[in-house]
FITI-334637 format. One line per 2 residues: number of its first residue (from 1); their letters; for each residue x, y, z of C-alpha. Coordinates in steps of 0.05 Angstrom, whole numbers, plus 5000, padded with zeros to 4 digits. Layout:
<sites>
NUM> A> X:Y:Z; ...
</sites>
This chain:
<sites>
1> MG> 2185:1032:0581; 2178:1028:0660
3> LL> 2118:1051:0697; 2155:1119:0717
5> EK> 2172:1136:0642; 2102:1117:0614
7> AK> 2072:1163:0673; 2120:1221:0648
9> AS> 2106:1217:0579; 2035:1213:0588
11> LA> 2035:1280:0629; 2079:1304:0576
13> RR> 2022:1305:0528; 1980:1370:0516
15> PE> 1910:1368:0539; 1855:1373:0480
17> AN> 1845:1442:0460; 1777:1457:0495
19> ED> 1799:1415:0563; 1812:1446:0624
21> PF> 1890:1433:0644; 1864:1410:0714
23> TA> 1818:1367:0689; 1866:1333:0640
25> MH> 1917:1324:0695; 1860:1288:0748
27> RE> 1841:1247:0689; 1917:1224:0682
29> MN> 1925:1216:0758; 1866:1170:0760
31> RM> 1891:1130:0701; 1957:1126:0734
33> FE> 1933:1090:0792; 1892:1050:0752
35> QF> 1952:1025:0718; 1996:1020:0778
37> NR> 1936:0975:0818; 1936:0932:0753
39> NF> 2011:0920:0755; 2011:0896:0826
41> NL> 1951:0863:0830; 1923:0913:0884
43> AP> 1855:0920:0907; 1835:1001:0919
45> AN> 1851:1026:0989; 1771:1027:1017
47> AG> 1773:0951:0996; 1730:0910:1052
49> KY> 1710:0976:1089; 1641:1008:1108
51> EN> 1629:1075:1077; 1573:1121:1076
53> WS> 1531:1115:1010; 1474:1158:0979
55> PK> 1417:1120:0939; 1390:1155:0879
57> VN> 1323:1190:0882; 1274:1218:0834
59> IA> 1218:1263:0858; 1160:1278:0818
61> ET> 1088:1316:0828; 1026:1305:0794
63> DQ> 0962:1345:0807; 0942:1295:0863
65> EI> 1006:1275:0893; 1085:1282:0901
67> QV> 1121:1212:0885; 1188:1197:0920
69> TA> 1218:1136:0895; 1283:1110:0917
71> EL> 1328:1062:0890; 1359:1014:0954
73> PG> 1391:0954:0919; 1412:0908:0973
75> VD> 1373:0939:1032; 1324:0897:1072
77> QK> 1252:0931:1076; 1266:0925:1159
79> DV> 1328:0967:1153; 1289:1031:1118
81> DV> 1253:1086:1158; 1217:1139:1125
83> TL> 1191:1202:1168; 1158:1262:1157
85> DD> 1161:1323:1192; 1144:1389:1183
87> GV> 1143:1388:1113; 1209:1347:1112
89> LT> 1211:1273:1083; 1268:1237:1108
91> IR> 1296:1166:1085; 1348:1136:1124
93> GE> 1375:1062:1135; 1429:1021:1124
95> KK> 1454:0968:1075; 1491:0911:1105
97> EE> 1545:0867:1083; 1521:0792:1091
99> KE> 1585:0766:1110; 1660:0778:1109
101> AK> 1699:0748:1054; 1765:0735:1091
103> EK> 1786:0674:1044; 1783:0716:0982
105> DF> 1831:0767:0950; 1796:0822:0923
107> HR> 1833:0852:0863; 1775:0903:0859
109> YE> 1718:0917:0913; 1669:0966:0890
111> CS> 1608:0950:0935; 1582:1000:0986
113> YG> 1551:0989:1046; 1536:1035:1104
115> SF> 1484:1078:1132; 1441:1133:1094
117> QR> 1401:1193:1102; 1362:1236:1045
119> SF> 1322:1287:1072; 1272:1335:1024
121> TL> 1233:1393:1030; 1173:1379:1003
123> PR> 1142:1430:0949; 1071:1427:0977
125> EV> 1029:1414:1034; 1001:1334:1036
127> EM> 0953:1293:1073; 1002:1261:1125
129> EK> 0952:1203:1151; 0943:1186:1073
131> VD> 1021:1184:1058; 1038:1112:1035
133> AN> 1104:1078:1026; 1116:1012:0993
135> FK> 1183:0974:0985; 1190:0922:0926
137> NG> 1253:0896:0888; 1303:0948:0922
139> VL> 1254:1005:0903; 1223:1044:0961
141> TV> 1160:1091:0932; 1128:1139:0978
143> KL> 1062:1171:0955; 1044:1236:0989
145> PK> 0978:1263:0970; 0974:1331:0969
147> TF> 0919:1369:1005; 0852:1403:0977
149> EA> 0886:1472:0978; 0958:1448:0953
151> KN> 0918:1424:0897; 0879:1491:0882
153> SS> 0931:1534:0899; 0964:1543:0828
155> RK> 0933:1585:0772; 0954:1603:0704
157> IA> 0978:1673:0696; 0968:1710:0634
159> VK> 1036:1739:0605; 1028:1808:0569
161> SA> 1068:1845:0519; 1102:1911:0541
</sites>
């Protein structure tokens, strides 16, 4: 059975009862392209090209501070810029490809390179002069101490039955 016949047969299958038909079609199309690439030893269309990517970020809050942690694998500390302006924290930088591999014939290339920028509006006022940023093992940690007013601005509200 040829590739076209296999594709027709797989599309003729009914999706699971609880699966959206468009989701099923999307999944099948992805599977067909993967199979096509495998059969002809082709790399994805974006192989070797620079593309934007977005690092994963966690934001946590304690009584004393707000802590922002960003995973930046493959990024050098010198290529990271952190700014705080009017309650908005911005992390930007660039992940650079070390060298071009022209002698290699990629069958799959999933590494992302290029510039990134993430901005976050902070939920509380922070002491700007005490903000601290550290970069270790590809992880950026920014500690933003809360102002005295922000530390004491919350209060417990009693919930009454009607």
